[in-house]
N, C-alpha and C positions, 0 to 999 in steps of 0.2 A: 405702474407705469401704464399710460393709455396706448392705444393701438399706434396712433401717430408718433408718439414719442419713441416707442419701440422700434418702429420703422427708421426714424431718424439716427436713433442710436446704432442700430445694426449698420446702417450705411456709413456712418463715421468711423466704425471699428473695422470695416470690411472692405473698404475702397480706397482708391488713391485721389488726394485732393491736390488741388493745385490753387493757391490763394493768389490772385492777381490784384495788385493795387490799381485803383482807379484814377484817371488823369483828371486834372482841372476841367469843369464843365463849363467854364467861359466860352462863349461862342468863338469858334476858331475857322479858318478857311475851309470850304469845303474841299475835302480829300478825296471824294469820289462822287464825280457827276452823275453815276448812274444811280445813286440812292441818295436822295435828298437828307441831309444829315448835317447839324451843325457841330456835333462834338462826338469825341472818340473817347472809349476808355483807355486812355493812355495810348502811347505809340506801340501798339501790341506787336504789329508785324516786325518792325525794327528792333524792338526788344528782345525776340525769341533767341537770337544768337547769343545773348549775354547770359548764360546760364549762371555764371558767378554772381549776378545780381539778385539772384533768388537766395531766400534765407530757407535753409531745411529745419523743419521742426517735426521730430520723430513723435507719433503718437504712442508707439509701443515699440517693442523690439521689431526690427525690420531688416530687409535687404537694401542696398542701394538701389535708389530709383533712377532710372536712365531717361532723364528729360531733357531733349536736345533740339535744336533747331534743325529743320529739314529743308532743304531747298526743293520746290516743286516748279517745274516749268510752267504750269497753268496758274499757280497761285502765290509763288515767291516763298519767303520764310513761314513758317508756322510752327506750333508747337505739337510733338509727337508723344502720346501717352503710351505707357506699357510696351516698350520696345525689348521683346526677348528678355523679361524679367521675371523672375521667380517669385510671383506674388500670390501664388495659390493659396498660402495660408491665410485665411480670412480674418486672422488676429493682428494682421501686419496693415499698417496704414501711415500715410506721410502727407504733411501739407508742405507746399513750396509757397513761401510768402514774399511778395514784394509791393510794399506799401508806398503808395504816391500821395501827395496831397489831394485831398478831396474836398468838394463843396457840396452842392444841393442837387439832389436827384429829382426834387419835385419840378413839374412842369414838362417832364419828360414822360412818354408813353411806354416805350419798350426798348428792349435791347435786341439787337441782331447780330448774329455771327455766322460764320461758315464752318462747316464740319465735314469730314468723310470717314467712313468706316473701312471695313476690310472685309466686306461680303457675309459677315455673321451677324447675329443679333447683339448690338451693343448699345449703350446708353450713357448719357452723361445727365447730371444734375446741377443746377446753378443756385447758388445761396448768395444772398447779400449779408453782410454784416456791418454793423454801425460802430462807433467809437464806444459805445457802452456795453458792447457783447451781445446786443440783441441781433436777432437774424430772421430772415424769412427764405423759405425755399421757393423758387420761383416756378420752375417746371422741371419735368422730366423730357428727354429728347433721345429716343430710340432711332436707330439708323442701321440700314444693312447695306447701304450703298457705298460704292467705292469711288464714286464721283463727288466732287464738291457740291455741297447743297446749302442754302441760306436758310436759318432757323431764327425765330423771334420768340421773346416772352414778354409779357405784359408786367411792368413793374407794380402794378396795383392787382397782381393776380398771384398771391401766395398760395401754394399747394401746402406747404408746411409752413409753421408760424412760431415765433418766438414765445407764444403763450404756453407751448409744450416744453419749453426748455427747462423750467424750474423743476419738472418731474424728475430730472435726473442730474442737473447740476445744482440744484438747490435754488431757492428764490434769490433775488439780487439783494444788494446791500440795502438796508432799510426796511426790508420785508415787502416792498412794492413790486407790483407785477412786472416782468420784463415788458418793454414795449419797444418796438423797432423804430427807428427815427430816420424816415427817409431824406431828412435835410442834412445828415451827418454820417453818410455812408462811408465806411472805411475800406471794404474790400469785396470783390466777388471771388467766390469759390467755386471751381470747377472739380466736381466728383464723377468718376467714372466707373461704372460696372456694366456688365452686359445686361440685356433686357431682362434675364431671368434669373439675375442676382448671383451667377456663377462668374467669378474672375477668371479671365483668359488672357494671359500675357502675351500669347502669339497673334492675337487681333487686335491692334492698336488702333485708336481714334485719333484723327489730326484735326486741329481746331485753330481758327485764326479770325481776324477782322472783327473783332466786337466793336459796336457802334451804338450809340444812343440816339433814339429817333424822338423828337418833340411831339407832343400831341396833336398839334395841328398839321403835322407833316404825315401822320399814319392814316388818314383818310384817304380811301381811294374809291374813284367812281365804280359804278357797277352798270350792268345793262338793266333796261327797262323790261318788266314782265308784266304784260297786261292784264293777267288774272289776279294781280296783287294790287289793291286799291290805295290811296293816300293815308289810310289808316293802318296798312300793313295786313289788313284782312283779305282773305281770298273772296273772288268773285267768281260765281259759277252759273251758267245759264242767265247771265245778266243781272245777277241778284247778289247781295253779300251771302258768303257761305262760310259757316265756321266748321271746319273739319272735325269729326269725331271718328278716327280711323282706327283700324285694327290690324295687326299682322296676323298672318296665316300661312299654312302650308297646304291650304284646301285648293282644288283645282287641278293638281295632278298628283299621281301616286306613282313614282319609279317611271316618271315620263309620260304616264297616261291620264288624259284628262276624264274626269270623272263627270261626264256631261249630264248624267241623270240625277247626280246627287247635288252639283253646284247651286242650281236655281232654288232648291228647298233651303239650303245653308245660307244663302243670301238673303231669302226672306226672313229667316231667323235673326239674321244680322240687322235688317231694317227694322223689323218690330221691336229690336232691342234698343233702337235709337241711334245706331252707327249710321253714318251717311258716307263713309269710304272704306276700301278694303284694299290690302296689300297681299301679295303672296311672293314668297321666296322661289318657288319652284315653277312656276310658268314661264316659259322660256320660248317656245317656237312660235313662229308667225300665226300657224293653225291654232295653236293653244291660246294665243292672246285673242285672237278673233272671237272664239267661244266665250273665253273670261270675260272680255269686254261688253259682248253683247248680254250676257247673263247678269252683269252688274247693271248695266243700263236698264234692263227690263225690271230689276228689283228696286230701281232707284238710287242706286249707289254709284259713288264716284270711284276711280281707281288710282291708286300710286304704284306705278310701275318701278320695278327693281332693277336698276341698271348697273349697280356697283360690281356684280360678278363679272361684267364685261370690261370693266375700266381700271378698277384699284384693288381687286381681290390680292394681286401680288404686285411687287415693285417692278418697274421697267428696268430691263437689262442697262448696264452701265456702259457696255462698248457702243459707241455712237450709231455704227451701221445696224447692230442688232436692236438697239433702242427705236430708231426710226421705222425700221421694218414692223416691230412690234406695235408702235404706235399706229401705223399705216393699217395693220391687221385688226386692232380693237376699233379703230374708228369706223372701218367697214362693218364689223359686227354691230357697233353702236347705231349706225346709219340705218340698218335695216331694221332695228327696233324702233328707233323714232318713227320711221316712214309707217310702221304699222300702228303706232298708237295714237301719234299726234293729233290726227283729224277726227278720231273717235269722240263722240259726245261724252262717253263716260271717262275720258282721260283727264286727270287732274295734276299730278305731281310726279317728277322723277326723284326716286331715291337713289342718290349718287354715292352714297358712302355709309357703312355701317361698321363703326369701331374700327377704323383702319389706322389710328394713330400709334397703337401699341405694336403694329406690325411692320412701322417704319415706313409708311407710303409718305413721300415729300409732298409739300403743298404744290410744288410745280407740277407733279403728275396729276392731282386733281384738277388744277386750273386748265390743263390742257384739255380736258375732256368736258368741263364746264364751259369753256369757251366754245367748244365744238357743238354742244347741246344748244348754247344760245344762237349759234350761228344758223342752226336748223329749226328752232322752234323758239320764238320770242312770247310766247303764251304762258305756257306752263312752267311753273317755278321748280327749283331743285331743293332738296332737303338733304342734309347731312346729319347723321346720328353718331353720337360718340358716348362711350362711358368713361372717357378719359378727359376731364375738363381742358387739360392743357392742348387738346386737339382744337377747340373752338378759336383762340386767337391765331393758331397757325393756320387753319383752313377758312377763316371768315370771309376772305375775298374771293372764294371759288365757290361759293353758294349763294342761294337766295333766302334760304331759311336754315336754321340749325335747332337740333333738339337733343339734350341730353336724356339718355335712358336711366331711370331713377327706380329702383326696385326695393324699397325699404324693408319689405317683409322678409325677403332673403330666404336663408336656410334655418330651419330649427328656432324660429324666433316666436316665442309666446306672445299673447296679447296682454297688455298693449305693447305696440311697437312705435319706437319713435319715427315719426314721419315729417317732423320739421325740417329735415334735411333737404325735402324738396324745395322750401322756400328759399333756404340758405344757398343752395347750389344755383338755382335760377337767378337769384340777385346777383351772385358772382358772374354768372355768364353774361348777364345783360350789361357788363362793363365792357364787353368786346363790340357792342353795337355803336353805331354813329349814325347821325343825321337825323332828320325828320320826315317820315316816321323812322324809328330806330331800325337800322339793317345791319346785319341780316335779321329777317323777322324770327322771333323765337316761338318754337313748339316746344313740346315735352312728350317723352314716352313713359307710361305708367304701367303698374302692375295690375293684372287681374288673373295670372297663373298660379300654380303651385309648383313648387320647386321638385325636383326629383327625390325619392327617399320617402321612407315611412314617417319620419319625424318632421314633416314640413305641414303647411296648411295655406289654404286659401286666404286672401285678404277678405276680410268681413265687408258686408254692404256699407257699414259706416266708415271703415277705413278707405273704402273706394270712393265714396262721396268725398270724405275729407281730403284725400289726395288730388282728386279732380278739381276741388273748388279752391284748395290751396294754391295749386298752379294757376287758376283763374285770377286770384287775387295778386299774382305777379304779372298780369296782363299778357298772358300768352296768346298766340293767335292760333293755336290747333293742339288737340290733345290726340295722342296715338297711343294704343293699348297693346301691350305684349301678353297673351297671344290668344286665338282663337281655338286652336288645338295645340296641347303639348302632352307628351313628346310629338316630335314631327310624324306626319302621316297617320295619327290617330283620329278618331272621330272628333268632331268640334264638340266645344263645350255645351252648346245647345243640345246635342244629341247624348253626351256622355255624362254630364253633370247638371241635370236640369235645375237642381235647387240653387247650385251656384250661379248659373246662367240667370236665373231670375233675379239674384241680387245684383249681377252685372247690369241686367236690364233696367232695373230701378235706378241704380246709380246713373246710367248713361242718360236715360230719358229725363231725370231731372236737371241736367244740363240745358236742355230744350227751354225750360222755363225761363232762362237768363238770356237767351239769345239776343234779345233787344239791347241789353247792357253790354253784350260782347261784340257788338256791331257799332257801338257808340264811340265816337272820339272824343267825347267830352268827359274827361276825368275830374271829378271833384276832389279837392284837396283842402286841407287846413282845418277838417274836423278832429276830434280828439277822441281816444279810447283809453280807458283808465286800466289797461293792462296789455304788456307786451307779449302775452299769450295769445292774443287774438290777432289774426291776420286778415286784413280786409281790403277792398277797394269799393270807390263809389263812382258811379257813372249817371250823367244826365241823360234821359231819353224822353223823345217826343213820340206820344202815341195818340192817335185820334185829335190832334190838335193841342192837346194837353202836355205840359212837362212833367216828368216823373223822375224821381231818384231811386235808383236801384243800389242797394248797399249790400255787397256779399261779405260775410263774416264767418271765419272759421276758427275753431279751436283744435288744433292738430294736437294728438298725443305726442308727449315728448318721452314716452317709454315708460313713465312712472304712473302707477295706478292713481287716479283722481280720486282724493277722499271725498270731496263734495263739489257740486257744481259750481263754477264761478259766477258771480253777479258782476255784470259789465254795463258800464255806463257808455253812451255815446253822445258828445257834445259838440256844440259848433256846427252843426249840419245846417244846410240851407232850409229857409223857413219853409214849412209844408202845411198843407190843408188837411184837417181832420185825422182819422185813424190810418194807423201804419199796418200794412198788409205784411204778414210773414208767410211766403209762399210754399206750397208743398208740405205744410204741417197742419196736423189736427189741432184742435182746442187745446189739448193737454200738452202740446209740444211735441208730439212724435213725429217722425217723417211720414208723408204719405202723399204720393202724387195727387196733384189737382186739388188738394185741400188748402185751405187758407186761415191761417190763426191771426187774430187782431190784437194789437195792442195800442195803448194811447200814449202818444209823445207830448211834448211840451216845448216852450220857446228854448228851453235850455237843454233839450235832448230827449232821450229815453233810456230805459234800463232793461235788461234781458238776462236770462240765466243759459249758461254753455255747459254742456256736459262733456265727456270724453268723446273727441272727434265730431262735436257737433257743428252743423252747418246751419246758418240762418240766412235767409234770402229776404231782405226787407224792400218794400216798395211803398213810396208815398208820394201822393201828387204835391207839386211844389207850387207855391204862390206865384 
């Protein structure tokens, strides 16, 4: 049983499930003018009082579940889960099923609903089931709030999938793979557990108001940020700017700015190819002035870290306390914005970092995003999440979003599967809307070694493969974790010079493709004879001539490669003469500044790809 299947199996046998039938999805009258929506998942609110309409299906021996309707002055009737029940035995589980005729979920983008908790870490999970037994798990929704909050999940955003079901349930009849059918949805199942997987019957969650939102209704306008151009690229000092940023805790040590050391460390970053730096630990106005000045002198931009001021903890639920806390946090945020916004080194506000799993509602992030935009219309905001469900939740409260993806992890030998970078970025891109797609997509990648003796740094080849793999997904910024680890230790340029040399080579090689990264002309329609190769092609004008840049990567899938792959590219735009392979020696090894040459033809060209190979092809177009 693989990891995801085990997770799903444990959830099924250890939590309470409620199976809600879905209502007819034909367009109906708008039942809630505040939310643009043409369809509801059944008349959920009215049905909550009809407990006898639910069919109880025991999964194992269990106690009687107390599912009841509760009247709330602010919300009306809703479903209350786990009210004073003895469900501490994790082998007890139950479904309540009420099936209503269903039609087609296609054409709808998301489900929204309202939920409130009881002040502790709780979580529900949503699953869709079709009439054939296929299913997808949509998202996890943690909450600590005792106030009603609205949540949403994208229908095209499965966290768990039916493909893992045959591991424990056996293959479907006929031996074919399970396949979820979005056009024949049978039910939604709501599964509750607390955020840490420990059932707590004294802290119930209340849910209500399930709605379906059409795709065209889900797009929301966002403010204009002048340092993002029409291609989604940043602009700095009047020129296109591709961020190669790095996390750090340099600049302070227990609150003291290391003024003598910072300029030298910044110089190391610049020489390694980075052009932006972030610090978790710079806080006071005086610290920031020194930090910004040192960065500017080294030719670096700065990402200022604002999230500890605004979303590190949930806002209070009690209205007066909530407003007082918002006022207090805005005052602190205002002082920081006024310190940094006019400095020439200022570039980005980091407004959240992995807040989804601590239950920060989207409304809280939206409050402070709007406040930043009211004070600064130049510099964009970035949110970072390790939980992908956070991106559809927070996408309207940021200008840019980025997953942190660290595939080397703990105790992983070489080679390690790094294809997850492309898979996750492709999934996250589905939350983007408009032209250019917004929020703009960045990614945070790994250059650090985890704690412990049985861990390792990523290799130079892995760092290049991870970076260029992300570039094939057309990301607009690369951020790396971290310059010094553990916190408050010497940076890698001082403590790990050999590894830092590999980092430097990997980062500087990205500068070679800056012309392609600034181009808005993506070339499509060419063919590659293997799905193991990830690539992107851009048309670029240099010196009055047109060139094609083709970035191609063969990321390791974790299995040792027996022999290099022979790969053919076909149906590319017609080129002139020899194809240059940038940053490679004649024999094919990576070397900054070198050029390998190969001959193409009208039908394309062929090349070889080893483990984690990166090839950058450049050819003049006719």
